[in-house]
C-alpha positions as CSV (number, residue, x, y, z in Angstrom):
1,M,111.0,76.4,103.0
2,V,108.3,78.9,101.8
3,E,108.0,80.4,98.5
4,T,108.4,84.4,98.3
5,S,105.6,84.8,96.4
6,E,103.5,82.3,98.8
7,V,104.1,84.9,101.4
8,Y,103.2,87.7,99.1
9,E,100.1,86.2,98.3
10,D,99.2,85.0,101.6
11,Q,99.9,88.6,103.3
12,Q,97.5,90.3,100.2
13,A,94.6,87.4,101.6
14,R,95.0,88.7,104.8
15,V,95.1,92.1,104.5
16,R,92.1,91.5,101.9
17,A,90.0,89.7,104.7
18,L,90.7,92.7,107.0
19,A,89.9,95.4,105.0
20,E,86.7,93.7,103.4
21,D,85.5,93.2,107.2
22,L,86.1,96.4,108.3
23,L,85.3,98.7,105.5
24,F,81.7,96.5,105.5
25,N,81.4,97.5,109.4
26,L,82.2,101.1,108.3
27,G,80.0,101.3,105.5
28,Y,82.2,101.2,102.6
29,E,83.2,98.6,100.1
30,L,86.3,97.4,98.7
31,V,86.8,98.1,95.3
32,E,90.2,97.3,94.8
33,L,93.3,96.3,96.5
34,E,96.5,96.8,95.2
35,F,99.7,95.3,96.9
36,A,103.5,96.2,95.7
37,Q,106.2,94.8,97.9
38,S,110.2,95.6,97.5
39,D,112.7,94.3,99.3
40,E,112.8,97.3,101.6
41,S,109.2,98.4,101.7
42,A,105.7,98.1,100.1
43,L,102.8,99.6,99.0
44,L,99.5,98.7,100.2
45,R,96.3,101.2,98.2
46,L,92.9,100.4,98.7
47,Y,90.4,101.6,96.6
48,I,86.9,102.2,98.5
49,D,83.2,103.3,97.4
50,R,80.1,103.4,98.7
51,E,76.8,104.6,96.9
52,E,77.1,108.7,97.8
53,G,80.6,108.6,96.9
54,I,84.0,109.1,98.5
55,T,85.4,112.1,100.2
56,L,88.7,112.8,101.5
57,D,87.5,113.2,105.0
58,D,86.1,109.3,104.2
59,C,89.5,107.9,103.2
60,T,91.3,110.0,106.1
61,H,88.8,108.2,108.5
62,V,89.4,104.6,106.6
63,S,93.4,105.6,107.0
64,R,93.1,105.7,110.4
65,M,90.6,102.7,111.3
66,L,92.9,100.4,108.9
67,G,96.0,101.5,110.0
68,A,95.3,100.9,113.3
69,L,93.8,97.7,112.6
70,L,96.7,96.6,110.4
71,D,99.2,97.7,113.4
72,V,97.5,95.4,115.7
73,E,96.8,92.2,113.5
74,D,100.7,92.5,111.4
75,P,99.8,90.7,108.1
76,I,102.7,92.5,106.6
77,S,106.1,91.8,107.6
78,S,107.7,94.5,106.1
79,R,107.5,98.0,106.2
80,Y,104.4,99.5,104.2
81,N,102.9,102.5,103.0
82,L,99.2,102.7,103.2
83,E,96.9,104.6,100.6
84,I,93.5,105.0,100.7
85,S,91.7,106.2,97.7
86,S,88.3,106.9,95.9
87,P,88.2,104.7,92.2
88,G,88.2,108.0,90.5
89,L,85.9,109.1,87.4
90,N,87.8,106.4,85.2
91,R,87.4,103.6,87.8
92,R,88.9,100.4,86.8
93,L,86.2,97.6,86.1
94,S,87.0,93.9,87.4
95,R,84.2,92.4,89.1
96,P,80.8,91.4,87.3
97,K,79.4,94.0,89.9
98,D,81.8,96.5,88.2
99,F,80.2,96.0,84.5
100,K,76.6,95.3,85.7
101,T,76.5,98.8,87.8
102,H,77.9,100.9,84.2
103,L,75.6,99.2,81.5
104,G,75.0,101.5,79.0
105,E,78.4,103.8,79.6
106,I,81.4,103.8,77.9
107,I,84.1,101.5,78.9
108,K,87.6,100.9,77.6
109,V,89.0,97.1,77.5
110,K,92.8,96.3,76.9
111,L,93.5,92.2,76.3
112,A,96.4,90.6,76.9
113,K,96.4,89.0,73.4
114,P,94.3,89.8,70.4
115,Y,90.5,89.0,70.2
116,D,88.6,88.9,67.0
117,G,91.7,90.7,65.4
118,R,91.9,93.4,67.9
119,R,93.3,94.1,71.4
120,R,91.6,97.4,72.8
121,F,87.6,97.8,72.6
122,K,86.0,101.3,73.9
123,G,82.4,101.7,73.0
124,I,79.4,101.1,74.7
125,L,79.0,98.7,77.7
126,R,75.7,96.4,76.9
127,D,76.0,93.5,78.5
128,C,77.9,91.4,81.1
129,R,77.4,87.8,81.6
130,E,79.4,85.8,84.5
131,H,79.4,81.9,83.0
132,P,82.0,82.5,81.0
133,M,82.7,86.0,82.1
134,T,82.1,88.3,79.1
135,V,80.9,91.4,78.2
136,T,79.1,93.0,75.1
137,I,80.5,96.1,73.5
138,E,79.2,98.0,70.7
139,V,81.8,99.9,69.0
140,D,80.9,102.0,66.2
141,G,77.9,100.4,65.4
142,E,79.3,96.9,65.6
143,T,78.7,94.4,68.5
144,F,81.7,92.3,70.2
145,I,81.7,90.0,73.1
146,V,84.9,89.8,74.6
147,P,85.8,87.2,77.4
148,L,87.1,88.9,80.4
149,D,89.6,86.1,81.6
150,E,91.7,87.7,78.4
151,T,91.6,91.4,80.1
152,S,94.4,93.2,81.3
153,R,92.7,96.2,82.4
154,S,89.2,97.6,81.9
155,N,88.3,101.1,82.9
156,L,84.9,103.3,82.6
157,V,85.3,106.0,80.6
158,Y,83.9,109.1,82.2
159,N,81.4,111.3,79.8
160,F,82.2,115.0,80.8
161,N,79.3,115.9,78.6
162,K,76.5,114.4,80.7
């Protein structure tokens, strides 16, 4: 018998592969995919981006194209709602590319368990290393090297005074 979590992970992987291919061909990038499933239905939310930013028309276009593709490929076994969005001003950071793009900007990092005596860091992103995956954050003049495998959430903090 196949475990429910295995089916869920397989569906999410299939959706991710389909979405990444389609988005690439349309000139967009998949920033994040959220897939939340309940007994009766699911929510599939994709955050997309491109260099010039995302408009409502972009979200509508991608929703129509991806919706049609998912209808044909049928990777999700239950009913679902599809949502397409931009990552927003306080976008989530999860991939090395996300962090490297925002060097010198203010970020917020929340850890699953304390590191160096604290769980929350808000400061200037100074560096990002991939092996092991760490970020260097300057908080009030003090520098912290934070392991990202311990991170529960990382976000850009938009500066409205730019």
